C-alpha positions as CSV (number, residue, x, y, z in Angstrom):
1,X,28.4,-46.8,-0.7
2,X,29.6,-45.7,2.2
3,X,28.0,-47.5,5.3
4,X,28.0,-45.8,8.6
5,X,27.8,-48.6,11.6
6,X,25.8,-48.1,15.5
7,X,28.8,-46.8,17.2
8,X,29.5,-44.3,15.0
9,X,25.7,-42.8,15.4
10,X,25.8,-39.2,16.7
11,X,23.4,-36.7,16.3
12,X,23.6,-34.7,13.0
13,X,24.5,-38.0,10.7
14,X,22.1,-38.0,7.3
15,X,21.9,-42.0,6.8
16,X,19.5,-44.0,3.6
17,X,16.2,-45.5,5.8
18,X,13.6,-47.2,3.2
19,X,15.5,-44.9,0.3
20,X,14.7,-41.9,2.2
21,X,17.2,-39.4,3.5
22,X,17.3,-39.2,7.6
23,X,18.7,-37.0,9.5
24,X,19.1,-38.6,13.1
25,X,18.1,-36.3,15.6
26,X,19.1,-38.1,19.1
27,X,20.6,-41.6,19.4
28,X,20.6,-43.7,22.7
29,X,22.7,-46.5,23.2
30,X,20.8,-49.5,25.3
31,X,22.5,-51.6,27.0
32,X,19.3,-54.1,29.1
33,X,20.4,-56.8,31.6
34,X,20.1,-59.7,29.1
35,X,20.2,-59.7,26.5
36,X,22.0,-57.5,22.9
37,X,22.7,-53.7,24.0
38,X,20.6,-52.0,21.3
39,X,21.0,-48.1,19.6
40,X,17.3,-46.3,20.1
41,X,17.0,-43.9,17.8
42,X,14.4,-40.5,16.8
43,X,15.7,-39.1,12.9
44,X,14.1,-36.8,11.4
45,X,13.3,-37.4,7.1
46,X,14.9,-34.5,5.4
47,X,11.9,-34.1,2.3
48,X,9.1,-34.3,4.6
49,X,10.7,-32.8,8.1
50,X,9.0,-35.8,10.5
51,X,10.6,-37.5,12.3
52,X,10.1,-41.2,13.7
53,X,11.7,-43.2,16.3
54,X,14.0,-46.3,15.2
55,X,15.5,-49.6,17.0
56,X,18.4,-51.0,15.4
57,X,20.2,-54.5,16.4
58,X,24.3,-52.9,18.0
59,X,26.6,-54.1,15.5
60,X,24.0,-53.0,12.7
61,X,24.9,-50.7,9.7
62,X,23.2,-48.5,7.4
63,X,23.4,-46.7,4.7
64,X,25.1,-43.5,4.4
65,X,22.5,-40.8,2.1
66,X,24.0,-38.7,-0.4
67,X,23.4,-35.1,0.9
68,X,24.7,-32.8,0.7
69,X,24.9,-29.3,2.3
70,X,25.4,-26.6,0.0
71,X,25.4,-22.3,0.2
72,X,23.2,-21.1,-2.5
73,X,23.0,-17.7,-4.3
74,X,18.9,-16.8,-4.3
75,X,18.2,-15.3,-8.0
76,X,14.4,-15.7,-8.2
77,X,11.1,-17.1,-8.7
78,X,8.7,-17.9,-11.0
79,X,5.7,-18.6,-9.2
80,X,6.0,-22.3,-9.4
81,X,9.8,-22.8,-8.3
82,X,13.0,-21.5,-6.6
83,X,15.9,-20.8,-8.2
84,X,19.9,-21.1,-6.5
85,X,23.2,-20.9,-8.0
86,X,26.1,-22.0,-6.4
87,X,28.6,-18.3,-6.8
88,X,31.5,-20.5,-7.3
89,X,30.6,-21.8,-10.3
90,X,27.2,-20.6,-11.5
91,X,25.5,-23.7,-11.6
92,X,21.6,-23.1,-11.2
93,X,19.4,-25.0,-8.8
94,X,15.2,-24.9,-8.8
95,X,14.1,-25.6,-5.6
96,X,9.8,-26.2,-6.0
97,X,7.1,-24.4,-3.4
98,X,7.2,-26.8,-0.8
99,X,10.7,-27.5,-0.4
100,X,11.1,-24.5,-0.1
101,X,7.9,-24.0,2.4
102,X,7.7,-20.7,5.0
103,X,11.0,-20.0,4.1
104,X,10.5,-18.2,2.1
105,X,9.0,-14.8,3.5
106,X,12.7,-15.0,3.9
107,X,14.2,-14.9,0.0
108,X,15.2,-11.7,-1.1
109,X,17.5,-10.9,-4.2
110,X,21.2,-12.2,-3.6
111,X,20.9,-13.7,0.0
112,X,22.2,-16.4,0.4
113,X,20.6,-19.6,1.9
114,X,22.1,-23.3,2.5
115,X,20.2,-25.7,0.0
116,X,20.4,-29.4,0.5
117,X,21.1,-31.5,-2.1
118,X,20.1,-35.3,-2.4
119,X,20.8,-36.7,-5.8
120,X,21.7,-33.8,-7.2
121,X,17.4,-32.6,-6.2
122,X,16.6,-30.1,-3.0
123,X,14.9,-30.6,-1.2
124,X,15.3,-28.8,2.1
125,X,16.5,-24.6,1.6
126,X,17.2,-23.3,4.9
127,X,18.0,-19.1,4.7
128,X,20.2,-17.4,6.8
129,X,19.7,-17.4,10.5
130,X,19.5,-13.2,10.8
131,X,18.5,-11.0,7.7
132,X,17.9,-7.2,6.7
133,X,14.5,-6.1,5.2
134,X,13.3,-3.4,4.9
135,X,9.5,-2.6,6.4
136,X,7.3,-1.2,3.6
137,X,3.8,-1.2,5.3
138,X,3.5,-0.1,9.1
139,X,1.1,2.0,11.4
140,X,3.2,5.3,12.4
141,X,5.5,5.4,15.2
142,X,4.8,8.1,17.8
143,X,7.2,10.8,19.8
144,X,7.4,9.2,23.2
145,X,7.0,5.6,22.0
146,X,9.4,3.2,24.1
147,X,11.5,0.4,23.5
148,X,10.7,-1.5,26.4
149,X,6.9,-0.6,25.1
150,X,4.6,-2.9,23.1
151,X,4.7,-3.9,20.0
152,X,2.8,-3.9,16.1
153,X,2.7,-5.2,13.4
154,X,5.1,-4.3,10.2
155,X,5.2,-5.4,6.9
156,X,8.3,-6.5,5.0
157,X,9.5,-6.1,1.7
158,X,9.3,-9.7,1.4
159,X,5.4,-10.4,2.1
160,X,7.0,-11.7,6.2
161,X,4.7,-10.1,8.4
162,X,6.7,-9.6,12.1
163,X,5.8,-7.6,15.1
164,X,7.8,-4.5,15.8
165,X,8.4,-2.0,17.9
166,X,6.7,1.1,18.3
167,X,9.3,3.3,17.4
168,X,10.0,1.8,13.9
169,X,8.3,3.6,11.4
170,X,8.2,2.4,7.2
171,X,11.3,2.5,5.2
172,X,14.1,1.2,8.0
173,X,15.7,-1.7,7.5
174,X,15.5,-4.2,10.3
175,X,17.7,-7.8,11.4
176,X,15.3,-10.7,11.8
177,X,15.7,-13.6,13.4
178,X,13.9,-16.4,10.3
179,X,14.5,-19.0,12.8
180,X,11.0,-17.3,15.1
181,X,10.5,-14.5,12.6
182,X,11.4,-12.2,15.5
183,X,11.7,-8.8,15.7
184,X,16.0,-8.5,16.6
185,X,16.8,-4.7,15.5
186,X,17.8,-1.9,13.5
187,X,20.0,-2.6,10.7
188,X,23.2,-1.4,11.2
189,X,23.8,1.9,8.7
C-alpha cells in the first residue's frame, strides 16, 4: 500500500487510521520553539462522518486509504438497498439506507451520483449539487404573488419537502440545491 508523509498532508487527502478510511479536513504544521515540529490534523471518518483531531510528529507516515470516487447512475431502491450502476461497464453496486442517509430524498431514477467505494463497498453517496424535481403537492399560487414575497412548503416527486416562492404551482419542475435543500429557480423547459 502507498503511504503519505506528514509533509504531503493537505485537505481532501484520504488516509487510513485504525483500519478506517478518513479524509483530511484541516492540516496545521506547528513548529514550537523547543522540541520537534508536528502536524495538528482534523480528519473526518468517511464511514460515520465524525470529525476528530489527531497529532502526528513531523516525518511520520500514514497509509493511504484505498478509496475511489465513481460516477454512478441511480437505478432503484428495493426498500433495504439503493442500487447504482457504472454507466461505462454496467457494473452494479448496492448501498444501504444508512450509507445513503438523508441524500435519499434527492435520488430519482437516472440521476448520476458520486459513490465513494472502499474495498469495493459503497461508504458514501453524494447526489449532484443541483437537481430538477417536479412539485407534486403545494398550495395553489395566487395571482399577484411576487418573487420577493413569502414562501410555502412544496412536496417533490422524491418525497422531499422544500420551501418555494408563492408563485410556484403543482406540476412545475424546479431546481433545488441538494447541499442546503433550498429552492433555486424554475427549471429551464
